[in-house]
C-alpha positions in Angstrom: 0.1 -0.2 0.3 1.3 3.6 -0.8 1.3 5.4 2.5 -0.6 8.4 3.0 -3.1 7.5 -0.1 -6.5 7.2 1.4 -9.3 5.9 -0.8 -10.9 9.1 -0.9 -7.8 10.9 -2.0 -7.3 8.6 -5.0 -6.9 11.4 -7.8 -3.5 12.6 -7.0 -0.8 14.1 -9.7 1.7 11.7 -10.9 3.3 11.0 -14.0 3.6 7.5 -15.5 5.0 5.2 -18.0 3.0 2.5 -20.0 4.9 -0.1 -22.2 3.0 -2.1 -24.5 4.7 -5.7 -25.1 2.4 -7.1 -28.2 3.6 -10.8 -27.9 1.4 -13.7 -27.1 1.8 -17.4 -27.4 -1.9 -18.1 -28.0 -4.7 -15.4 -28.6 -7.8 -15.3 -26.5 -10.9 -15.3 -28.6 -12.2 -12.2 -27.2 -9.1 -10.2 -27.4 -8.9 -7.1 -29.8 -5.4 -5.5 -28.5 -2.7 -5.7 -30.8 -0.5 -9.0 -30.6 1.7 -11.2 -32.5 3.4 -14.4 -32.0 6.5 -14.1 -29.8 9.9 -15.1 -31.8 13.2 -14.3 -29.8 14.9 -12.3 -32.2 11.7 -10.2 -33.0 11.5 -9.8 -29.1 14.9 -8.5 -28.6 14.9 -6.0 -31.8 11.3 -4.7 -30.4 12.7 -4.2 -26.7 15.5 -2.4 -28.4 13.3 -0.1 -30.4 11.3 0.6 -27.2 14.5 1.7 -25.7 15.3 4.0 -28.2 11.8 5.5 -28.3 12.4 6.1 -24.5 15.7 8.2 -25.3 13.7 10.0 -27.9 10.7 10.9 -26.0 11.9 11.4 -22.4 11.7 15.3 -22.5 7.8 14.7 -22.8 7.6 14.1 -19.2 9.4 17.4 -18.6 11.7 15.9 -16.2 9.0 15.1 -13.6 9.6 12.0 -11.5 8.0 9.2 -12.5 5.5 7.7 -10.2 4.3 4.7 -11.9 5.2 2.0 -14.4 3.1 -0.4 -16.0 4.2 -3.0 -18.5 1.1 -4.5 -20.3 0.3 -6.4 -23.5 0.1 -8.8 -24.9 1.9 -10.8 -22.7 4.6 -9.2 -20.9 5.5 -12.3 -18.9 6.9 -13.9 -22.0 9.9 -11.6 -21.8 13.0 -13.2 -21.0 14.4 -12.0 -17.8 17.5 -10.5 -19.3 15.6 -8.7 -22.0 13.0 -7.2 -19.7 16.2 -6.2 -17.4 17.8 -4.4 -20.0 14.5 -2.2 -20.8 14.1 -1.5 -16.9 17.9 -0.5 -16.8 17.4 1.9 -19.9 14.2 3.5 -18.4 16.5 4.2 -15.2 18.8 6.1 -17.4 16.3 8.1 -19.4 13.9 8.8 -16.4 13.9 9.6 -12.8 12.4 6.2 -11.4 13.5 7.1 -7.8 10.1 7.7 -6.6 8.0 5.1 -8.4 5.6 3.9 -6.1 3.7 1.2 -8.2 5.7 -0.7 -10.7 3.2 -3.3 -12.6 3.6 -6.1 -15.0 0.9 -8.2 -16.5 1.4 -12.1 -16.2 0.0 -14.9 -17.3 -0.5 -17.9 -14.9 1.1 -20.2 -17.1 4.4 -18.2 -17.2 4.9 -17.6 -13.2 8.0 -19.5 -11.6 9.7 -18.6 -8.4 12.6 -17.5 -10.3 10.6 -15.4 -12.3 8.9 -13.8 -9.3 12.2 -13.2 -7.8 13.7 -11.6 -10.9 11.0 -9.4 -10.8 11.2 -8.2 -7.4 15.1 -7.5 -7.9 13.9 -5.2 -10.8 11.9 -3.4 -8.4 8.5 -4.6 -9.8 6.1 -4.3 -6.8 2.8 -5.3 -8.5 1.5 -8.0 -10.6 -1.6 -8.1 -12.9 -2.6 -11.6 -13.4 -4.9 -12.5 -16.3 -7.0 -15.4 -14.5 -10.3 -14.6 -16.3 -12.1 -17.8 -14.4 -11.5 -20.4 -11.9 -13.4 -22.8 -14.0 -11.7 -25.2 -16.4 -14.3 -25.2 -19.0 -14.7 -21.7 -19.3 -10.7 -20.9 -19.6 -10.9 -23.6 -22.2 -13.5 -21.9 -24.3 -11.8 -18.6 -24.1 -8.4 -20.3 -25.2 -6.4 -19.4 -22.1 -3.1 -21.5 -21.7 -3.7 -21.9 -18.0 -6.2 -24.0 -15.9 -7.8 -23.3 -12.7 -5.4 -25.1 -10.7 -2.4 -23.3 -12.5 -4.1 -19.8 -11.8 -4.2 -20.7 -8.0 -0.5 -22.1 -8.1 0.9 -18.9 -9.9 -0.9 -16.6 -7.5 0.6 -18.3 -4.6 4.0 -18.2 -6.1 3.7 -14.4 -6.6 3.2 -14.0 -2.8 5.5 -16.6 -1.6 8.1 -14.6 -3.6 7.3 -11.5 -2.1 4.9 -9.3 -4.3 1.7 -9.0 -2.1 0.3 -6.3 -4.4 -1.6 -8.4 -6.8 -4.4 -7.6 -9.2 -6.6 -10.3 -10.7 -9.1 -10.2 -13.9 -12.3 -12.1 -14.2 -14.7 -12.2 -16.8 -18.4 -13.0 -16.5 -20.9 -13.2 -19.3 -19.1 -16.4 -20.9 -21.4 -18.5 -23.0 -22.2 -21.8 -20.9 -21.3 -19.9 -17.6 -23.9 -20.2 -15.1 -24.5 -18.2 -11.8 -23.1 -21.2 -9.9 -19.9 -21.0 -11.9 -19.5 -17.3 -11.5 -20.1 -17.7 -7.8 -17.4 -20.4 -7.6 -15.0 -18.1 -9.5 -15.6 -15.2 -7.1 -15.5 -17.4 -4.1 -11.8 -18.8 -5.0 -10.9 -15.2 -5.6 -12.3 -14.3 -2.2 -9.9 -17.1 -0.7 -6.8 -15.8 -2.3 -7.9 -12.3 -1.2 -6.0 -10.2 -4.0 -5.7 -6.4 -3.3 -7.3 -5.7 -6.7 -9.8 -7.2 -8.9 -10.9 -6.3 -12.4 -14.1 -7.9 -13.4 -15.3 -7.5 -17.1 -18.3 -8.4 -19.0 -17.4 -10.4 -22.2 -17.4 -8.2 -25.0 -17.8 -9.3 -28.7 -15.3 -6.9 -30.6 -15.3 -6.9 -34.5 -12.1 -8.6 -35.9 -12.1 -11.2 -32.8 -12.6 -15.1 -33.1 -15.4 -14.6 -30.7 -17.0 -11.9 -32.9 -16.9 -14.5 -35.9 -18.3 -17.2 -33.6 -21.2 -15.0 -33.0 -21.7 -14.1 -36.4 -21.7 -17.4 -37.6 -24.1 -18.4 -35.0 -21.9 -21.0 -33.3 -22.1 -19.1 -30.0 -24.8 -16.7 -28.4 -24.5 -13.7 -26.2 -25.8 -14.4 -22.7 -28.9 -12.4 -21.9 -29.2 -9.1 -20.4 -31.0 -10.4 -17.3 -28.4 -13.1 -16.5 -25.6 -10.6 -17.0 -27.0 -8.1 -14.5 -27.7 -10.8 -11.9 -23.8 -11.7 -12.3 -22.9 -8.2 -12.1 -25.0 -7.8 -8.7 -23.6 -11.0 -7.4 -20.2 -9.5 -8.0 -20.8 -6.5 -6.3 -22.2 -7.9 -3.3 -19.6 -10.5 -2.9 -16.9 -8.1 -3.5 -18.2 -5.4 -1.3 -19.0 -7.9 1.6 -15.4 -8.8 1.5 -14.2 -5.1 2.1 -13.4 -4.3 -1.6 -14.2 -0.7 -2.7 -16.1 -0.5 -6.1 -14.0 2.5 -7.5 -14.4 2.0 -11.2 -16.9 0.4 -13.4 -14.9 -2.6 -13.9 -12.3 -2.1 -10.9 -12.5 -2.9 -7.1 -9.7 -2.8 -4.6 -9.1 -3.3 -0.8 -8.7 0.2 0.6 -5.4 1.9 -0.2 -4.7 -0.2 -3.2 -6.5 1.3 -6.2 -4.6 1.2 -9.4 -2.6 4.5 -9.1 -1.3 3.9 -12.7 -5.0 4.0 -14.2 -5.5 7.1 -12.2 -3.4 8.7 -15.0 -5.7 7.7 -17.5 -8.9 9.0 -15.7 -7.3 12.2 -14.2 -5.6 13.5 -17.5 -2.3 13.3 -15.8 0.8 12.7 -17.8 1.6 9.4 -18.9 4.1 8.2 -21.7 3.1 5.4 -24.0 6.1 3.5 -25.4 5.6 0.4 -28.0 3.6 -0.4 -31.0 -0.2 0.8 -30.4 0.8 2.4 -27.0 -1.0 5.9 -26.3 0.2 8.8 -24.3 -1.0 12.2 -22.7 1.9 14.4 -22.5 2.2 18.2 -22.5 -1.5 18.6 -22.7 -1.6 16.5 -26.1 -2.8 12.9 -26.7 -0.4 10.7 -28.9 -0.7 7.2 -30.1 1.8 4.8 -31.8 0.8 2.7 -35.0 -0.5 -0.6 -34.2 1.7 -2.4 -36.2 5.0 -3.5 -34.9 6.8 -3.3 -38.2 5.6 0.5 -38.9 6.4 1.3 -35.3 10.0 -0.2 -35.4 10.6 1.5 -39.1 9.8 4.6 -37.5 12.3 4.1 -34.3 15.0 2.8 -36.6 14.8 5.9 -38.9 15.5 8.0 -35.8 11.9 9.5 -35.7 9.2 9.1 -33.1 6.3 6.7 -34.2 3.8 8.6 -32.4 1.1 10.9 -34.0 -0.4 13.7 -32.3 -4.4 13.3 -31.8 -6.1 16.9 -32.3 -8.9 17.1 -30.2 -11.5 19.9 -30.4 -12.9 21.4 -27.0 -16.1 19.2 -27.8 -14.1 16.0 -27.8 -12.2 17.0 -24.7 -15.5 17.8 -22.9 -16.8 14.3 -24.0 -13.8 12.4 -23.0 -13.7 14.2 -19.4 -17.8 13.3 -19.0 -16.8 9.6 -19.9 -13.6 9.1 -17.9 -15.1 10.7 -14.6 -18.3 9.2 -14.6 -16.7 5.5 -15.0 -15.5 6.1 -11.4 -17.0 6.1 -8.2 -15.7 9.7 -7.7 -18.1 11.2 -10.4 -18.0 14.2 -12.0 -18.1 17.9 -10.5 -20.4 20.2 -12.6 -18.7 23.3 -11.4 -15.3 22.0 -12.5 -16.8 21.7 -15.9 -18.1 25.4 -15.9 -14.5 26.5 -15.1 -12.6 24.2 -17.6 -15.1 24.3 -20.6 -17.2 27.4 -20.1 -21.0 28.2 -19.6 -22.4 26.2 -22.9 -20.8 23.1 -22.1 -21.9 23.6 -18.5 -25.5 24.2 -19.4 -25.7 21.3 -21.7 -24.6 19.0 -18.8 -27.0 20.3 -16.4 -29.8 20.1 -19.0 -29.2 16.8 -19.8 -28.3 15.4 -16.5 -31.6 16.4 -14.8 -33.9 13.7 -16.3 -31.3 10.9 -15.5 -31.2 12.4 -11.8 -35.1 12.4 -11.9 -35.1 8.8 -12.9 -32.5 7.6 -10.5 -29.9 6.8 -12.6 -27.8 9.4 -11.8 -27.1 10.3 -8.1 -26.3 13.9 -7.1 -24.3 15.2 -4.0 -24.0 18.9 -4.3 -22.1 19.5 -7.6 -20.9 16.1 -7.8 -22.9 13.3 -10.1 -22.1 10.0 -10.2 -24.0 6.9 -12.1 -26.1 4.8 -9.4 -25.1 1.3 -8.8 -28.2 -0.1 -10.2 -27.5 1.4 -13.5 -23.7 0.9 -14.0 -24.4 -1.7 -16.7 -26.2 1.0 -18.5 -23.2 3.4 -18.2 -22.4 3.6 -21.9 -25.8 4.8 -22.8 -25.9 7.5 -19.8 -22.6 8.8 -20.6 -23.8 9.3 -24.3 -26.8 11.1 -23.2 -24.2 13.8 -21.5 -21.8 14.1 -24.3 -21.8 17.3 -26.2 -21.3 15.6 -29.8 -20.7 19.0 -31.4 -17.1 19.9 -33.0 -16.0 23.4 -32.4 
């Protein structure tokens, strides 16, 4: 736990680094993140490009001390320890990492060994995000995960035994064939393990994924809304009963263990994204790298940044603010909207939010507005109602 960071003071100023490692041994049927097969020569060349990009873009953080580092993917736990160590050492030479409070790496349970955990700890990694998804073997097999339930539990215990106690696990509900009983079982196993943080996602059918094609070909059917709602309600009840705080639509944490890195995304704090498909928010501008490893590495090898600037209108910035803030339990401050965006946007928000408050979909406390717990699964529709949707 980071000392002094109480749950009510979640949104703090911190800069961060995100690194995308786009390598996987096996593609999950639901995943639409950019990833390719891991081949050792390509992996080493790619990490070398990430290191060069770090040197090229370090000025974007304006010499601020970095407070969070997050290595995501893909499957970062596929990186050989020596290659990962080289990258971390490079970051230390390019950035001030002396004040890092949260250093996270995503892992697949199948990759975890005591030696790997010890190597992570020696590098300064103090938080592990583990892609468990389910503790039911049939469900894991359906979504094409490499591990089984027993391996997930063993991997979790290996991380704890290795001295890294700040662990987040991912779980998915709404899987075809999943039942209330099997979802209860996954939640029960998670509660026995008691991770500091849990992310629970409803299965989504993203265009371009195997799962989407299976749906289009009538091989699978989406779970009905009523059952998904019951699963969501069960999840919230179980987690809150066990002391977890529901601080963001899909995220729960024990007090003091919110994902501080994610606050960079929700709070518009500077973060530098490195690697193919990584996004950044630095110097008040959003940038994005190409979601293609060849295009990314070609740019870096030519000595030019791969990142392109995303030009946002005021209306787009307002829409993004509304979307990001309303995803959290902290909600959005209408008075802050007035200060930052002006009277037209404030008036729009107040006009559109009133019927939502009257209907009980949004809760008001002074100038703060939050989506009601009973309507979290309708959050996309509620947020859409509040968006400005006009270029200026």
